[in-house]
N, C-alpha and C positions, 0 to 999 in steps of 0.2 A: 594138540596145538601148544606152542611155546608161550610162556608168560614172562619174557625177558624185560618188559618195560615196567614191571611192578617196582615200587619203591620198597626197599627193605625196611621192615618195622623196627621199632626202637628196642623192645625188650629182648633179652638174650634168647629165651626159648623160641620166640617168634622168628628171630633172625636165623636161628639154626634151622627151623622148619622151612623158612623161605629159601635158604641156601640149598637144602636137600631137594626141594621142588625144582628150583632153578637148575641144579646140577643134573637132575633126571631129564629135564627138557633139553638142556644143552647136549647131553650125551645122545639123546634120540635124534636131534637135529644133525649132529656131527655124523652119525651113522647114515643119515639120508644123503649127506654130501658124499661120503665114501661110496654109497650105492650109485649116486649119479655119475661119479667119476668112472666107475666100472661099466656103467651102461651107456653113457653118452658124454659128449664134451660140453653140454650145457643142460641147465635144469631151471626149474622155478621152485624156490623154497618158500614155504609159508612159515613166517617167523613172527610170532606175536600177533597173528591175524593179518599181517601184511605180506603181500606177494613180492618176493625179491628175486628177480631173474639173475642167474649166474651163468657165465659162459667161459669158453676156453679153459675148462677145468684141467685138461691134460697138458696145458702149455707149461713148459719148464721155465721157471723164473730163477732158479739157482742151478745153473748148468753143471757145476762141478760135482754136485751131489744128486742131481735129478729131482730136486724138490719142485713140485708143481704148484700152479695157482690153486688148484683144488685143495692141496695140502695147506696152503697159506690160509684159505678160508676156514678149513677145518681147525687149524691152530687157533685162530681168533675166536671161533665159536667155543672151543673148549676152555680157553683162558678167560672168556667173557665175565664169568661171575666175579673175578677179582680185578679185572681190567676196567670194567665200566665205571666203578666209583671214582677212578682216577681220571677218566675222560669227561665225566658229566659236567656240563656247564663251562667247560674250558674251550675257548676258540682253538680250532685245529688248523694247522698248516699241513697239507698233504705232501708227501714225498713219493711220487709215483714212478714205478719202473715197469711200463707196459710191455717191454720186450725182454725183461730180465735184468738181474743185477750187474751183468757185464755190458749192458747197453746204456744208451742215454736215459737219464731220468729228468724229471722236472718237478719243481715246487708249485703247489697250487694253493694260494691263500683264499681267493674268492671261491666259495663253494660252487661247483659246476652248475651251470644253468639248467642242465638236463636232469637235475636231481629229482627224485620223487617228491611229491607234495608234502609227505610226512617227515622229510629231513629238516630238522630245525637249524636255524642259523643265528649268529650273533652279529649285530650291526656295530662295527668299530670304525671310528674315524682314523684315517691314515694321513698323517702329516706329510709323509714322503710322496704319496700319490694325490694329496689334496682332494680326497673324496672318501666316502664311506666304503668300507669293505664288508662283505658278508661271509664270515667264516662259518664253515660247517661246525655243528655241534654233534658229537656222538653221544646221544642221550640214552640209547637203547641198543639191543642186539640187532634189530633189523638194519639200523644205520651202520653198525659195525660191519655186518656182512656186506652191505652195499659198498662201503668204502674198500673193503678187502677185494671185492670183485673188480674194482677200478685199479687193482695192483698198487694200492696205497700201502706199500710194505711197511714204511716207517710212519709212526704217528708222533707228530711234534706239536706239543701243546703249550699254551700260555701258562705262566706261573700265577695268573690271576683268573678269576671266574668272570663270566659275562656280566654279572650284576655291577661290578666295578672293576674295569680292566686296569685301573691305575693303582689298585691295591693288591699286592702279591699275597698269597696265602702261605708262602714258604720262601726261604733263602737257599740258594743252591751254590755248590762248588763243583766244577767239572775238572777233574784231575787228568790232564792229558800228557802222556809220556812221550818224550822225544827219544827215538832209538839211539843207543841200544837199551835204554830204559823201557820197562813194560809195566804191566799192572802190579807186579811185585813191588816196585818202587812206589807206585801209587798207593799201595797199602800202607807203607811206612808214612808217607805224607798224610794220608787219611787219618791214621791213628794220632799223629801229632795234632791235626786239625780238630779231631774229636775231643781231645783233651783240652784244647784252648776253648772250645765251645762249652764244654762241661764246666769249666771254671767260671763261665758266665751263666751257669745254670740253664744251659740250652742243650736239649737232647738232639742228636743227629742220627740219620739213618742212611746206610750205604746201599748202593746198587751198582752193578756193573753197567758200563755204558753199552755193552753188547758189541763193542768194537775193541779199542785198545786199553781204555782207561777205567777209572772208578769215579763215581759221583756221590756227593754227600748232600742230603736234603735236610734242612732244618725246618720242621713244621712250625708255623706261627698261628695262622687262623685267628689273628687279632689285628686291630687297626694298625697299619704300617704303610709306608710308601716305598716305592722302588729306590728313591734316593737314599733312604735309610738303609735298606738291605745292601745296596751297592757300596755305600760308604764303609759299612762294617766288613763286608766280604773282602773289599780291597785292602782294608787295614789288616785283616787277619792274614791275607796272602803275603803282604809285605813283612809282617812279623815272621812268618815261616821262612821267607826268603832271607831275611836278616839273620835268623838263627841257624839256618841250614843252607848257606849259599852254594854249596857244592851239589845240592840236589834239587832245590826249589827255585822256581822262577815265577815272578808275578807280572812280568811284562810279556806282551803278546808277540814280540818279534820272533819269527820262526828260526832265524839264524842263530838265536841264543839257546835253542831248546835241546840241542844234542846232549843226550845222556841225563837230561833233567826232567822234572815234572812241572809243567805249567799249571798253576792253580788259577783256573779261569773263573774270575769273579764277575766278568762282564755280562754273564747270562742273566744277571739280576737287572733286567731291563724290560720296560713295558713293550718294547718293539721286538723282543726276541722270544724264541721258543726253545724248549729243551725236549729231547726225546722222552716220550712217556714211558713210565715203568711198564714192563711186559710187552713193549713194542718189539717187533722183529727189526733186525738190522740188515742192510743190504751188503752182506759180506759173502765170502765164498760159500759158507754154510749158513743156514737160517738160525744165526745166533740171536739171543734175546737180551734186552736190558733187564737184568734180573735182580731182585732184592736179595741181599745176603745179610748174614749176621756179623756182628763185630768179631765173634769167635772165628768165623770163616776167614775174615780179613786177616786176623792175627796168624791163623794157620797157614795161609798163603804166603805171608811174609816169612814165617819160620821155615817153611819147606822150600821157599824160593821157587815155587812151581806155579807159573802163570795159568796153566791148564786147570788148576783147582777152581778158578773163577771164570771159567768159560762154559756157557750153558746154551744148548740148542733148544729148539721149540719143544721137543718131546721131554727133554730133561727138565725144562721149566714147568711144564704141566705136572710132571711127577713130583717136583719140589712143592708145588702148591698143594697137591693132594696130601703131602706129608706135613708141611709146615703152615698151611693156610697162607694168608697174605701178610708177609713180613713188613709190607709197606703201608698197611692200613692206618697206623697212627699219623702218617703224613697228612691225611685228609681230615683228621679229627683233633689231634692234640693241639691244645692252645698254649702258646708260649709268647712271651713278650720280649722284644729286644730290650737290652738295658738302656735306660734313658741317658745315662752317662757312662762312657767307657774310655779307658786309657790303656793303650797297648805299648 
């Protein structure tokens, strides 16, 4: 029986042991999913002592490559040991593709009313809807499997935790290329941005969007407001635009984006979400928003090869086995925004 809802202990030896136990249970559960797909189109998994029905396992959700719902669930089970810490306590907006990535999708902010009793929620006031919303919280592996079974391919999370949704734990930059620019140009802009942040004594961590671009996360995990992160992120975007007008854009107008990289600072907002690290993306292939090293970003720029930063689900699982979670510091590292800054 799986033990996915355990909390990882603090000391290094116990953490290692915990991860080994978790990994063994995850692999065993993933095998049971594979067996269910071979034997039937539906099954009931026992995850952490909870019964999780799964269905339509052979339904193809990525038609160009034949990637099925069963494989989606299998991926999320295998990546769970590193994914769950990034999901825990963060209000989730589901992006569901019940008939596949080439068909209609819908966002779901309110956690489905038919959810199991053990699925936790976060009560958040919505000014736009003038009522409380109850967002799903993916606190453990049973809930992750349940969400994957709903064809929630993409996991979009708040930059804040449920305890205080007005306090972000990070500042983010979404580097969005306008064709013919691609992730190669995003790498250049990302490196410039990394250096600006480093001059403020702020470490940043890159990940692919899993789509076209690159994203930079600046862990904070100290008291801060969305107004503060939004003001600084906008100012940095404007500095880059001023210094590199031929490549960088800080304005949202799509008509201006051709051949440029839009530094989207507006994601630093209490009412917005960003795609979670390790989330699948609804593209032709099951690509993943994958953490990368700065060395890999520099190599992609040097080689001018966008494919160097494109990772499918299997590739991301293999990377984690080799590198562990490159994004772990984002949840733990404490940094303070400068009280005064001039750019």
